[in-house]
C-alpha positions in Angstrom: -8.4 -30.0 9.5 -11.1 -27.9 8.3 -11.2 -25.9 5.2 -13.5 -22.8 4.7 -16.1 -23.1 1.9 -16.2 -19.1 1.5 -12.5 -18.1 1.5 -10.5 -21.6 1.5 -8.5 -21.0 4.4 -7.5 -23.9 6.2 -8.4 -24.2 10.0 -7.8 -26.6 13.3 -10.9 -29.2 13.7 -11.6 -27.3 17.0 -12.9 -24.2 15.2 -16.4 -23.7 14.3 -16.0 -20.5 12.3 -13.4 -19.3 10.0 -10.6 -17.3 11.6 -10.3 -15.2 8.3 -13.7 -14.6 7.1 -16.0 -15.4 10.0 -18.2 -18.1 7.9 -19.3 -21.3 9.6 -17.2 -24.2 9.1 -18.3 -27.6 7.8 -17.3 -31.0 8.8 -13.4 -32.1 8.9 -11.5 -33.3 5.8 -11.2 -37.0 4.9 -7.5 -38.1 5.2 -7.1 -38.3 1.4 -8.0 -34.7 1.1 -6.1 -33.7 4.0 -3.0 -35.5 2.7 -3.3 -33.8 -0.4 -3.8 -30.5 1.1 -0.7 -31.0 3.2 1.4 -31.8 0.0 0.2 -29.0 -1.7 1.3 -26.6 1.0 4.5 -28.3 1.5 5.1 -27.6 -2.2 4.5 -24.1 -1.8 6.4 -23.6 1.1 9.5 -25.5 -1.0 9.0 -22.7 -3.6 9.0 -19.8 -1.2 12.6 -21.3 0.3 14.0 -21.4 -3.1 13.1 -17.9 -3.6 14.9 -17.0 -0.2 18.2 -17.8 -1.4 20.7 -15.4 -1.0 21.4 -15.2 -4.7 17.9 -15.0 -6.0 17.0 -11.9 -7.7 13.5 -11.3 -9.1 13.7 -10.7 -13.0 12.2 -6.8 -12.3 15.3 -6.3 -10.4 17.5 -7.7 -13.0 15.7 -5.5 -15.4 16.2 -2.3 -13.4 19.9 -3.4 -13.0 20.5 -3.5 -16.7 18.7 0.0 -17.0 21.1 1.1 -14.6 24.4 -0.3 -16.4 23.0 1.3 -19.7 22.8 4.5 -17.5 26.4 4.3 -16.2 27.6 3.7 -20.0 25.6 6.8 -21.0 27.0 8.8 -18.2 30.5 7.7 -18.9 30.2 8.7 -22.6 28.7 12.2 -21.4 31.9 12.5 -19.3 33.9 11.7 -22.4 32.3 14.3 -24.4 32.5 16.8 -21.6 36.4 16.3 -21.3 36.6 17.0 -25.2 34.6 20.4 -24.4 37.2 20.9 -21.7 40.0 20.7 -24.4 38.2 22.9 -26.7 37.8 25.7 -24.3 41.6 25.5 -23.0 42.5 25.4 -26.8 40.5 28.6 -27.3 42.0 30.4 -24.4 45.6 29.4 -25.5 44.7 30.3 -29.4 43.1 33.6 -28.2 46.3 34.3 -26.3 49.1 33.6 -28.5 47.6 34.3 -32.0 46.1 37.8 -30.9 46.9 40.9 -33.2 49.0 42.1 -30.1 52.5 41.0 -29.7 52.4 41.7 -25.9 49.5 40.7 -23.8 48.7 42.7 -20.5 47.3 40.8 -17.5 44.1 42.5 -18.3 43.9 40.8 -21.7 44.7 37.5 -20.0 41.8 37.7 -17.7 39.5 39.3 -20.6 40.4 36.2 -22.9 39.9 33.8 -19.7 36.7 35.4 -18.6 35.1 35.2 -22.3 34.9 31.2 -21.9 34.0 31.3 -18.1 30.2 31.0 -18.7 31.1 28.0 -20.9 33.4 26.6 -18.3 30.9 26.7 -15.8 28.4 24.6 -17.8 31.1 22.2 -18.6 31.9 21.6 -15.1 28.4 21.3 -13.9 27.9 18.8 -16.8 30.8 16.7 -15.6 29.9 16.9 -11.9 26.3 15.8 -13.0 27.9 12.9 -14.9 30.2 11.5 -12.2 27.1 12.0 -9.7 25.1 9.8 -12.0 27.7 7.2 -12.6 28.1 6.8 -8.6 24.4 6.6 -8.0 23.7 4.2 -11.0 26.5 1.9 -9.8 25.2 1.5 -6.3 21.8 1.1 -7.6 22.5 -1.6 -10.0 24.9 -3.3 -7.3 22.0 -3.1 -4.7 19.5 -4.7 -7.2 21.8 -7.7 -8.4 23.2 -8.3 -4.7 20.2 -7.7 -2.4 21.8 -9.6 0.5 24.8 -8.0 0.4 
């Protein structure tokens, strides 16, 4: 074996120039240097095969998965708060309908009362839909980050 003095690439003894950088190669390595080089390469290959295990997850992916899980918790809290807002809107409609000054309520009054909160109702519905979408997306992302081979 020959080792390039310019880039450090290991080459066959039959090569005269480095296949990586084109620099001329010197003489072959002695047996002791060649054995040490092969041991070092074997250690590197063993380290690479350990990382290729099915359940190996790099630290960066673990951190991103934790961030996704925190996002899921935040989206669930948001969904809970949106549900509370929905209850408030429903209670306001019922309160307006039953506690108005008029004893009888016409259908027009009912639609007017319901329509007063329609903009807020749309906002609450959109926020709830966004929270559900966020939960699903973050769950899939966290699962893919933690279990890349699945």
